[in-house]
C-alpha positions in Angstrom: -71.1 -20.7 18.3 -68.9 -23.0 18.1 -71.2 -25.9 16.3 -71.4 -22.6 13.6 -67.6 -22.0 13.6 -67.0 -25.2 12.7 -70.0 -25.8 9.9 -68.3 -22.6 8.0 -64.9 -24.3 8.5 -66.2 -27.5 7.1 -68.1 -25.2 4.0 -66.9 -24.8 0.7 -69.7 -22.6 -0.4 -71.6 -20.2 1.4 -74.7 -18.0 1.0 -76.1 -15.1 2.8 -79.9 -12.9 2.2 -82.3 -11.4 3.2 -85.6 -11.2 2.7 -88.3 -9.5 -0.6 -88.4 -5.4 -0.9 -84.8 -5.4 1.0 -84.7 -2.0 4.2 -82.2 -0.9 5.5 -81.3 -4.2 8.2 -81.8 -6.9 5.7 -78.8 -5.2 3.4 -76.4 -3.5 6.4 -77.1 -7.2 7.6 -76.3 -8.9 4.3 -73.5 -6.8 3.6 -72.0 -6.6 6.8 -71.8 -10.9 7.7 -70.4 -11.6 4.7 -67.5 -9.5 3.7 -66.7 -10.4 6.9 -67.1 -13.9 6.3 -65.1 -13.0 2.9 -62.8 -12.2 5.1 -61.4 -15.6 6.6 -63.7 -18.0 4.0 -63.2 -17.7 -0.2 -66.3 -18.4 -1.2 -69.1 -17.0 -0.6 -72.0 -14.7 -2.0 -74.5 -12.3 -0.7 -77.3 -11.8 -2.8 -81.2 -10.5 -2.6 -84.0 -12.3 -4.9 -85.4 -7.9 -5.7 -83.4 -4.6 -6.1 -82.1 -2.9 -3.8 -83.7 0.8 -3.4 -81.6 3.5 -4.4 -81.5 4.5 -1.1 -79.1 2.2 0.4 -77.0 3.0 -3.6 -74.6 4.7 -0.9 -73.6 1.7 0.6 -70.4 0.8 -1.4 -70.3 -2.2 -0.7 -73.6 -3.0 -2.4 -71.9 -4.4 -5.5 -71.3 -7.4 -3.7 -75.0 -7.7 -3.7 -75.2 -10.3 -6.8 -79.4 -11.2 -7.8 -80.8 -14.0 -7.5 -80.6 -14.9 -10.9 -77.4 -15.1 -10.4 -76.8 -17.9 -8.4 -80.1 -19.9 -8.5 -78.0 -22.9 -10.2 -75.8 -22.9 -7.4 -75.3 -25.8 -4.6 -74.2 -24.8 -1.6 -72.7 -26.3 1.8 -74.6 -23.3 3.8 -76.9 -20.7 3.2 -77.8 -18.0 6.1 -81.5 -16.5 6.7 -81.1 -12.6 7.9 -83.5 -10.7 8.9 -86.2 -12.9 7.7 -89.6 -14.4 10.5 -90.1 -17.6 7.5 -88.7 -19.3 5.4 -91.8 -17.7 2.7 -90.1 -14.0 3.3 -87.1 -15.2 1.2 -89.1 -14.8 -1.8 -87.9 -17.1 -5.1 -84.7 -17.9 -2.8 -86.2 -20.4 -1.0 -85.6 -22.2 -3.6 -81.1 -22.0 -2.9 -82.1 -22.5 0.5 -83.9 -25.8 -0.2 -80.7 -27.4 -1.9 -78.3 -25.9 0.8 -77.0 -28.3 3.1 -76.7 -26.0 6.6 -79.2 -23.1 7.0 -79.0 -20.7 9.9 -82.0 -18.8 10.9 -80.7 -14.8 12.3 -83.3 -12.7 13.0 -85.2 -10.8 15.9 -89.3 -11.4 14.8 -90.9 -12.4 17.7 -93.1 -14.1 14.7 -90.1 -15.6 13.7 -90.2 -19.7 13.2 -87.0 -21.4 13.7 -86.9 -22.7 10.1 -83.1 -23.5 10.3 -80.8 -25.7 11.1 -79.8 -23.3 13.8 -81.4 -21.0 14.9 -80.3 -17.7 16.4 -82.8 -15.3 17.2 -83.4 -12.7 20.1 -86.1 -11.5 20.1 -84.8 -8.1 22.2 -82.2 -6.9 19.9 -82.9 -3.8 17.8 -82.1 -5.1 14.3 -80.2 -8.3 12.5 -77.3 -5.6 12.3 -77.0 -5.5 16.1 -77.2 -9.4 15.8 -74.9 -9.1 13.5 -72.3 -6.8 15.2 -72.3 -9.7 18.0 -71.9 -12.8 15.9 -68.7 -11.5 14.6 -67.3 -10.5 17.1 -67.9 -14.2 18.7 -66.7 -16.0 15.5 -63.1 -13.8 15.8 -63.6 -11.8 12.6 -63.1 -7.8 11.7 -65.4 -5.2 12.1 -63.5 -2.5 9.3 -65.1 0.5 8.4 -67.2 -0.7 5.4 -68.4 -3.5 8.1 -69.4 -1.0 11.3 -71.0 1.3 7.8 -73.3 -1.0 7.1 -74.4 -2.0 10.7 -75.1 1.3 11.6 -77.2 1.8 8.8 -79.2 -1.7 9.7 -79.7 0.0 13.0 -80.5 3.1 12.7 -83.1 2.4 10.0 -84.6 -0.3 12.3 -84.7 1.3 15.6 -86.6 4.8 14.1 -83.3 6.9 14.1 -83.0 5.3 17.8 -86.6 6.8 18.4 -88.2 3.0 19.2 -87.9 2.0 21.9 -86.2 -1.8 20.9 -82.9 0.8 21.0 -81.6 -0.2 24.2 -78.7 0.7 25.8 -76.6 -2.2 24.6 -78.1 -0.7 21.3 -76.7 2.4 22.0 -73.4 0.9 23.1 -72.7 -0.6 19.9 -73.8 2.9 18.4 -70.9 4.2 20.3 -68.7 1.2 19.1 -69.2 1.7 15.0 -68.4 5.6 16.0 -65.0 4.8 16.5 -64.3 2.1 13.8 -64.3 6.0 11.8 -68.1 5.8 10.3 -68.7 9.1 8.0 -72.3 9.3 10.8 -73.4 12.6 8.6 -73.4 10.6 5.1 -75.7 8.7 6.9 -77.8 10.5 7.8 -77.7 12.4 4.8 -78.9 9.1 2.2 -80.5 7.6 4.3 -83.1 10.9 5.2 -82.3 14.2 3.8 -81.6 12.9 -0.2 -85.4 13.1 -1.5 -86.2 13.9 -5.2 -89.4 16.3 -6.0 -91.0 13.1 -7.0 -91.1 11.5 -3.6 -91.9 14.7 -1.6 -95.0 15.0 -4.4 -95.9 11.5 -4.2 -95.8 12.2 -0.2 -97.9 14.8 -0.4 -100.6 13.3 -2.8 -100.0 10.4 0.1 -101.4 12.8 3.0 -103.8 14.8 1.4 -106.1 11.7 0.6 -104.8 9.5 3.9 -107.8 8.4 4.9 -108.8 8.0 9.0 -111.0 5.7 10.7 -113.2 4.6 13.8 -113.5 7.6 14.8 -109.7 8.8 14.2 -108.0 6.0 15.7 -107.3 4.5 11.8 -105.2 5.9 9.3 -105.0 4.1 6.1 -103.3 4.9 2.8 -103.9 2.9 -0.7 -100.7 2.7 -3.2 -101.6 1.4 -6.3 -100.0 0.3 -9.2 -101.3 3.9 -11.2 -100.3 5.7 -8.7 -96.1 4.6 -8.7 -96.8 4.4 -12.5 -98.3 8.6 -11.9 -95.3 10.1 -10.4 -92.4 7.3 -11.4 -92.0 6.5 -7.5 -90.0 2.8 -7.2 -92.3 0.4 -5.4 -89.0 0.7 -2.7 -89.0 4.1 -2.2 -92.4 4.4 0.5 -91.7 2.5 2.6 -92.1 5.3 5.3 -95.0 6.7 4.5 -97.2 4.6 6.7 -94.7 6.3 9.7 -96.9 9.6 9.2 -99.9 7.7 9.3 -98.8 6.8 13.1 -97.7 9.4 14.0 -100.6 12.0 14.0 -102.4 12.6 17.7 -104.4 9.8 17.8 -103.7 7.2 15.6 -103.6 4.1 17.5 -102.8 2.1 14.0 -101.5 3.5 10.2 -101.3 1.2 7.1 -100.6 0.6 4.4 -102.0 -1.1 1.3 -100.0 -1.8 -1.5 -101.1 -2.8 -5.0 -98.0 -6.0 -6.4 -100.4 -7.1 -8.8 -104.1 -6.9 -9.6 -105.2 -9.3 -6.6 -101.9 -9.0 -3.9 -101.7 -6.8 -2.1 -98.6 -5.4 0.7 -100.1 -4.5 3.7 -97.2 -3.0 6.7 -99.2 -2.3 10.2 -97.3 0.3 12.8 -98.3 1.3 15.5 -96.6 4.1 19.3 -98.7 2.1 22.0 -97.3 -0.3 24.4 -100.9 -1.3 24.1 -101.9 -1.6 20.9 -100.2 -4.9 19.3 -99.8 -4.3 15.1 -98.4 -8.0 15.0 -101.4 -9.5 15.8 -103.2 -8.2 13.7 -100.6 -8.2 11.2 -101.1 -12.4 11.8 -104.9 -11.9 11.2 -103.7 -12.2 7.3 -101.1 -14.5 8.1 -98.6 -12.2 8.6 -95.9 -11.4 11.6 -93.3 -9.0 11.9 -93.1 -6.3 15.4 -95.9 -5.6 18.1 -95.1 -1.8 16.5 -93.8 -2.5 12.9 -95.4 -5.3 11.6 -96.6 -6.7 7.6 -99.1 -9.1 5.4 -99.5 -10.3 2.3 -103.3 -10.5 1.0 -104.8 -11.8 -2.6 -108.2 -9.0 -2.1 -109.3 -6.9 -4.3 -108.1 -3.0 -2.8 -111.9 -2.0 -1.4 -111.8 -5.7 0.3 -108.7 -5.1 2.0 -109.8 -2.1 3.6 -112.5 -3.5 4.1 -111.0 -6.3 6.4 -108.3 -4.2 8.0 -111.3 -1.7 9.2 -113.2 -4.1 10.7 -110.4 -6.4 12.1 -108.4 -2.9 13.5 -111.5 -2.6 15.7 -110.7 -5.0 18.4 -106.5 -3.7 18.8 -107.1 -0.1 18.9 -108.2 2.5 22.2 -110.8 3.7 23.9 
């Protein structure tokens, strides 16, 4: 940490970013760290490669987040990559990273490739936001109400609202301290879980009706095409939680969404709920990674090809 403080003190330009398809933990962590750094350092740029999902608009601090196009021509002394298991998860932002003098990789994924000059990886943390809480304190910066709101949002979303087993006693103690920072907990919960549009609910109904169950009830599959998103007028960022509905079915060991990003590029999301069903290993078969119970991958294939591959490879991971 002393080395990090020294490098930051000697850096004229600092960048803070995270992975493509930003989620609550990535958004919360880059905002929290970026805002904290702005307390002490002048030139701090917070940016993302992709637009933020609308559900996070309530974080008024998101106005500080720029797009890749705004910073792509800049050179940074210090580059923070948050919540990224590997450098390819940065998407277009990898170009900015490669031009930076020092790269700091802060993450909690077990599959992290240690791609930074400085690597701060804690696989026992519920979220990157939980790590950022400790880092901000360690470097002597203040966690005010705005920063606390961002951190709490990331912890809540990555721990499944404290439902997942990655939420430890430390996680709850940090959450309590964030609440004491006078965050509006009910506002956060309302925006994350109680503010769904009628389009989203109708889309969810379609997905549940057309969900496929394979391998004698142990595997749930959702296919989400670009045409389907257009039909329901749903942005791809709003399908984040669909996969969890399959996971929650009694008897299902693995739930998967296959999302069409282009004619030949698919995004796979895997979920499990049992300690002995490791979907990270399943995702690794598709050159992906993540956590034991929540992982993802990208695949160049048709929907039918992807589904066949998933069914065949999932056989070795389901419970018998």
